[in-house]
N, C-alpha and C positions, 0 to 999 in steps of 0.2 A: 453405451456409454458407462464410465467407471464409476458412476453414483447410483445406487440403489434406493430405492424409495421402500419403505416397510410400514404404509401407512395400514394395510391390509392386517399387519399384523397388531397394532395398537388398536384397530377398531374390533378385532377380535378379543384380544385382552379386556376392552372397556364393553364390549356385548353392544357394539353401538353401529347402526347403519351408515352406508355412506351418505342417505339422505339427510339424516340427522345431524352428522358431522357439517356436511356442507351449509345446512340450515346455520346452526349453532357457529359456524366460521364467519359465515356473510359470504360464500362463494357459492357459485351453481354447482350442480351435482356433475354437469359435465365438464367443468374444469377439474373439480376434484378429482374425476375420473381420468383425467389429462396427467394429472399429478402423481395420482395412486399407481398409474399402469407405467410410469417411467418416461413418458413421452413429452414430458415438460422441457424445456428449453432452459427454464430459471424460476425460482420462486421469490417472491418479495418477501422481507425478512418480516413484514407487518403480517403477512400470511402463515409463514411459519412459527410465528410468535402465537398466533390466534389458534393454529393447530396445537400448540404444546399447550396452550391454556385450556383447552375443550378435553383435550386427551390426559391432561396431568401427566407430562413427560419433558423429555429432554429433548433438544433437537436432533442428538445422536441417538435417539429412539427411532426416530423416523426417516433418517438418512445415512446411509456409509459407502465409504468408498470401497471398490472391489476392483483387483488388477484385472487388466484385461489381457487374455492368454495366460498360457503357461508360464511365460517368462517373467511374470510380474511387473511387466514394464507397461507404461501408459502412452498412449497417442499423442503427441503436442500437435 
């Protein structure tokens, strides 16, 4: 998937555990792990907003687009 998730980077910067973040955001640690490991198919804006509020960051600090392959093209 061309969207990379950098929650682990923000967790390290904030010196926060996955369990603490999950509790403060109001999601299960298992669901946070799915999101953090890039296995989620979608994320609710309310969850993204809560992550940003707790981590004191912008959505772009958590999500970024990466091109597929060397050509820079994405699959449609």
